[in-house]
N, C-alpha and C positions, 0 to 999 in steps of 0.2 A: 809508637805505632809503626809498624813496619808495613810497607806497602808494596812489595814487589812480587810479581809472579815468577815462577822458575825461569821462564823464557822471555818475559817482557819486562823491561825496566821502566820504572816510573820517574816522574820528575820531582816529586816533592820529597825534600829531606824532612821528615816529619818527626814530630815529637812523639815518640812512640808510646805509649801508654800514657795517656796523660792524666790521669787524674788520680788520685784521691785516696783518702784514708779509706774510703770505700771504693774509690774508683781510681783508675789511673790511665798516660800518654800517653800528648801528644803526641796535648802535644799535645800529647799526647796523650792514648789512654788505654792501657791494657790492664786488665786485672790479672791477678796472679794465677787464677785458675786457668790461665790461657797461655798458649805459646805455640810457636810454629816451627815445625821441621818435618818434612816428609822424608828427609834423608839423614844419614849419620854424618858427623863432621868429616870423616875421611872421604865419604862419597861426595860431599859438597865441595870439598877443597880440590878435588880432582876434576871438577866440571869446569871447562873453560868459560870465561865470561867476557863478552864484548858488547859494546853499545853502539847503536847507530847514532849519527850526529845530526841527521836531518831534523829540523825543528818540528815539522808537521808530525813526523813519526814519533818524536819525543812526546809531543802533547797527546797524541793518540794513546801512547803507551802509559802516560800518566793516568789517564782515565781508566784504562784497563787495570792498572795497578790498584787504583782506588777501589774498583769493584771487587777485586780479589781480597783486598784488605778487609773490606766489609764482610765478605763471606766468613772471614775469621772473626772480626771484631764483634759483629752482631751475635755470633754464636756465644760470645763471651759476656753478654749482658749479665751483670751480677745482680739481678733482681733478687731481693732478699727472700721473697716467697718463691720457692722452687718446686711447687706442686706439679703433679703430672699434668693437670689441666693447663697450667701456664706453659709448660714445655710443649704440649700439643698445640697450643695457640700460636706459639712462636713458629713451630714448624709449618703450620697452616699459612701464617703470614708470609714466611719465606717463599713457600711454593707459589703463592699468588704474586708476590712482588718482585722476586729476583729474576723473573723472566725478562724484566725490563729495568736494568739497573739505573738507567738515566732517569726514569720516572720515579724510582724509589729513593735514591740518595738525597735529592734536595729536601725531602720531607720525611726522612727516615724515622724521626721521633714521632711524628704524627701517625705514620703508618703502623708503628709499633705501640701506639698508645694503649690498646687493650692489655698489653703485657707489662707496660712500664708505668702506667699512670699513678700507681700507688707507691712506686719506688721514689727514692730521693735522687738528686743529681749525683750524689756521691756513690750511688749504687750502679752507675753506668760506667762503661769504658768509653771514653771520648777520644776519637782520633784528632790529632793536631798537626800543625806545621811549625817547623823551626825557622826563626828569622823570616816570618811570614811575608813581609813587604819587600824582600830583596829582589823580587821579579822586576822591580821598577827603579833600579839604581841608576843614578846619573854618573858622570865622570868628575864629580866635585867631592873633594874630601870633606867629611862632616866635621863639625866642631866637636863631635863625640870622639874623634880621633881614632887611633889604633887601639887604645884601651884594652890591654890584655892580649891583643893579637900579636904576640911576639914573633910568630912565624912570618906574618905579613911584614912586620917591621924589618926582620932580617932579610926578607926578599927585596924590599925597597933599597936597603943598604947595599946588598949584593949588586943589584942593577946599577945603582949610582956609581959604585966602585969599578965595575967591569964594563959597563955600557954607558959611559957618560954622555954620549951623543944620541942616545935613543930618544925619539920624540916623546914628549910628556903624555900626549893623548894615547899613544900606543902603549906606554907603560901602564897608564890608568886602566886601559881595557884589559890588560893582563890581570891587574888587581881586581877589576870588577868580576872577571871570570872566577877568581878565587874567593869572591865574597858573595856571589849569587847562589842562594839555596833553593829558589823556587822558579818555576816557569809559568805556572798558572796564576792568573790574577786572583784577588781575594774573592770576587764573586764566583769564579769558577771553582775555587777551593770549597766554598760553602755549598755550592751545587753538587760537589763530589762527595759530600758527607762530612767534611771537616767541621769540628765544633769547638776546637781550641786554637786560638790565634796568639802567637808569640809576637807581640807588637812592641818593637823597639824604637824609641823616639828620643830626640834631643833638640834643644833649642839652639837655632843657628843665629849667632849674634849679628851677622852681617845683614840679616833681614828681619830680625826681631820676631821670629816665628819658629814653629816646630816642624821638623821633618822626621821621617823614619830613617834608619841608617843601618849599615854594616860596614864600617870604615868609610864608605862613600855614602852620601846622602841620596834620598830618593828624589825623583823628578817632581813629584807633587808634595804639597804640604800634608802633614799628618791628618789634618781634619778632613781632607778629601777622601782618604781611605776610611775614616770613621763614618763619613756620610754614606759611602758605598755599603758598609756593613749595616747601617741603619735602614737604608733603602731595601736591602735584602730581607732583613727581619720583617719589615712591613708586608712583604709578599710571602713570608713563610712563618706565620705567627704560631705554628705548632712546635717550633724549634727553639732550643736554648743554646746560646753561644757564650763561651767563656773567653775573655780577653785578658792576657797578662801584659801589663804596661811596665816597661823598664827601659833603661838605656842600653844595657848590654847583657841581659839575661841573668843579672845578679839579684837573687831574691832577698839578700840580707843587707846589701849596701844601703846606706842612708845619707841624707844631706849632700854635702859636696862630693862624697865618695860615689854617690849614684849619679848626680847631675852636676858636674863641675862648672863653676862660674855661673850657676843659675840661682837666682834668689828665691826665697820662699814665696814672695809675692808673685813672681813670674810663674812658678810652678802651679800655684793655686789659681791663677787666672786661666791657665791652660786647662786645669781640671774643671773649672767652671764651664769652659767652652765644651768640654767632653760631655758633661752632664746635660748641657743644653741640647747637644746633638742627639743624645739618647733619652731625652726627657720622656717619662711615662713608660719606659721599657727596662729600667735598671732594677736589678735585684736589690732589695732594701732589707738590711739586717734588723730593722725594728719590726718588720712584719714577717720575715721568712728566715728559715734556717736551712743551711745546706744539707744537714743530716736528717732533720725531722720533717721538713715540708715536702709533701708529695709533688711530683712533677706536674700532675694535674692542677694542683693548687697554684704552683708557680705560674703556670700559663694563664689561669683565671685571673691572677693578679697582674698579668702582663710583665712578669719578671723574666724577660727573654734574654737579657744580657747580664752576665755576671762578670764583674771586673775585679781582677787581682792586681793590686798596685804595690810595686816596690817603692821604698821611701814613703810609705803610707802616711805617716803623721804629717810630714811637711808637704807632700804632694797633694794630698786630699784634705788636709786639716781634719783628720780623723773622721772622715765622712762615713755615714751609714750606708752610702751607695757603693762602697768598695770594700774589699777584704785585704788584710795586711798579709803580703806574701811571707814575711818573716815569721808569722804565726801560723798561717793557713796553708803553706806549701811545703811539700817534701820533694825537693828538686834532686832527682836521682839520675845523675849523668852516667853515660857509658864511658868505657875506657877507649884508648886508641889501640892501634896495632901493637904487637903481633896478633893476627886474626884468631888463632886458636885460643889464646888467653882471653881475648876480648869476648869471644863467643861463649866460653865457659862461664865467665862472670855474668854475662847477659842471661844465659840459661838458668843459672842458679837464682838470679833475681826473680825470674818468672816462676820458678819452682816454689820459691818461698814467698810468693806474692800474697797469698791469702793471709799469712801471719803478718807480713809487712803492712798490709792494708788495715788489718785489725789493730795493729799497734798505732798506726796513724789515726784511726778512728777514736782511739782513747786519748789522743793528744790534740784537742781543739778541732777535731773533725777535719784533718788536713787532706788536701788534694795530694795524691801521689803522682808526680810527674816523672814518668819513666821514658827517657829519651833514647831514640834509636838513631839520632843524627850522628854523623861522623865525618871525618876528613882524613886525608892521606897522611902518611908519616912526614914529619917536618923536613926530613932529609930530601924529600922529593921537590921541595920548593925551588932549589937552584936548577934542578933538571928541567922543571917546567919553564923557568925563565929562559934557559938556553934553547929549549925547543921553539919558543916563540920568537926569540931574538936572532937565532941562528938557523932556524928552519927545522921542520919535522924530519928531514932526511938524515939528521945526525943520529944514527942508530945507537951509538954508545949511550947517549942521554936517555933514549927510550928504554934501553935495557936496564940501566942503573935505576931509573924511576920504577919500572915494572918490578924489578927484584926487591925493591924496598917494601913492597906490599906483602911479600912472602907467600904468594898464592901459587901453588904448583901449576905448571903449564901456562902461566901468564908471564910471557917473556918479551912480547913484541908490541905491547900496548901500554902507553903511559896515560892514565887518567889526568888530563891537564886542566880540568876545571873542577871547582868544588862540587858542582852537580854530579859529574861523573864519579868523583871520589865517593860521594854520599850514596849514589846508586849502587856502587860496588859494595859499600858498607852494608846497605840495607838488603842487598841480594842475599847475603849470608845471614844477617841477624834476624830477618823476618822468620827464618826457620826455627829459631829458638822459641818464638812465641807459639808456633804451631806444635813444636815438639813437646813443650810443657803442657799445652792444652790436651794433646792426645794422651800423654802420660797420665795426666790428672784424671781424665775420664776413663781411661783404661783401668786405673786403680779403683775408681769409684764403682765401675761395672763389676769388677772382680769382688769387691767387698759386698756388693748387693747380692751377687750370686751365692756367696758364702753364707750370708744371713738367711737367704731363702732355703738353702740346704739344711740349715740348723732348725728352721721352722717346720720342715716337713714332718708329718706324723708317721711314725714307724708303721710298717705294714701290719704287724700283729695287733697294734692298737686300733688301726683303722677298722679292722674287723670287729 
């Protein structure tokens, strides 16, 4: 899910298409018949991009970004019945509701129920957030460790070698800036229309309890955030939220590879705690099917929360209240820079999305998770450390960092936080979603006109 407007940058690094064999993210979740780009690649690359750093402005822009994302994403609802009456109904709903995005987004499924009630959850494109809980990171390294974050590991080694006297808390603040992917809290995300949450969690041995993490652990225990989600669901019972639970976003790792030094008993005690929190609201595979059960029926059964669990067998003991990500998820990650190559890969993914989703649908009704999240080139890490430790006035580091992104006209700004890097990433990738969408519907319109021309009765026959 891409969520940035041409001139306003959002806060959420989201899972961009997030779902499904029939649907797709975060995240995210964009279907393939959708895509965005008002401009060509060459036009986009020559447009300068700068971000404000004021927190209030960032939060305001985040909401603006979400609204623009929804103008795209809701267009892309892949309801299997695409009759003209359904299309007219959607347009009518948009005209009535989009005049007030803040009133529409918290209950968008409810508002669109006449159009989607007979669709399945896999027929929708759900917007999601990447590393959802990182808006609340503390300055304490998690037991989950660096785990695959080689660039962060290299950064810490570089700082240790070159700045041995740097205060630890200052270094950890730099690390936190490079680990934070969100500014809005989980309630604000849900109010902004997010329906897929990338919930990363790990058991912290020193306190015998679980917290969320992204290298650093969160300030609150994991269950605090689960309670916030449950409280929100109780106030928005027309909505369905999908939660992916893992340690580091790996849908295939199992056992100790997923949760190192955590016993099966400890994992299942935690799972029992989760099911207690969401008691009465969990999707149950003995009653419902992602592919075949209409959304209207899911809501009647109060199946408002769908949980995708990594390490499914050990973590949930094969519970019917969760889905196995190894079987049910197609985790389609984006590439890194250079930008032109990254954008072409992304655009091709959306262009071929219809076939991609059809393929997933034939394989265990998978969710297609198409991520639009991103980060800067690894080579910028040292430049970021130097800027923080030696001061922003060191122009050479700014120039080296800016040049690494390979964006024309961007020579005097170094995105020195993960949020800024991701916003820059999304600024361009969001257009791929729209470009594919416009291209798809342009072709569909052309084909329709051709059919109509062939169906016209010749003038001499009409007489």
